[in-house]
N, C-alpha and C positions, 0 to 999 in steps of 0.2 A: 539320827532322825529328825524329820521336819516338824516345826511346831505350827500350829494353825494360829493365825492372828484372829484377834475377836470379831473382826467382821466376816472373815471367811468362816469361823466356826458358827456365827449367828446364821448366815447364808445356810450352811448345811443343816443346822438344827430347822431351821424353817421350812426348807425344801422337804425334811423327811417328816416333820410333824404337823404342819401347815400346808398342804397341798394346793389351797383356794385358787393360785393362779394357773394350775394344771388340770383342774376340775373340768370335767366335760360342760357345755354350754347348758345341757338339760339341767345339770346340778346348780351350776352358778344362778339359773335363770328362778329357781324355786322361791317361793314366799319364806320368810324367817320360821313360821310355823312349822312348815313343812321339813325344814332344814333342822330345826330341833327336834322333830319326831326321828328322823332318820339318824342323827347324831346319836340321840338317847338310847334308841334301838339297837345301833352299833356298838354302843358303848358298854351296853348292859344286860343284852339278852345273850347269854352263852349257849341256851339251850335249843333254841329253834334253829331249824336248818337254813339255808340260804334260800330255799324256795319257798319256807314258811314265812320266813320276814318279807319277802317281796309280796308275796299275796296280801300277808296284813297291811303293807304299806299302801298298795293298790285298793283294797276292799275297805279298809277303814279309815286310813287318811288321806284318800284322794288324791295320790302319788302317782303320776303316770307309771306305767311298766318300763318304759324306757329309762326314766330317772330312777326308778328302783333298782334295775338291774346294775346300772351305772354306779348306785351308791352299794351295794353288796359286793362289788367287786373291792371295794375297801376295807372290808371286813375283816381281814386277817392283820392289817395294820393296828387295829385296836386291840387286839389280843397279843400282837408281839410288840409293840412301843406305846408304853403306859402313859405317856403325855401327847399320844395322836391325837388331833383333831380335824374334822374334815371340814369345818366351815369356821371362818373366824368372826364370832359374833361381837367384836369389837366395833 
């Protein structure tokens, strides 16, 4: 069985947990506050439907429907990968 070297492991981990460089431009261009709102909802709201989240972001957070639709596509990652983060706030 092949072993992963540290750099390769970090790359795999980064690609699965932090998709920033693979995000649609509409998400990359959002201001930090809106990114934080998306991240918080995706990580913590297990009860709302995808449609309810999109409507909340559009009506209450001022996020475009295009950006909201793009963000909700990553929702499953938050439920299946405990350390997943959509944005890098460092």
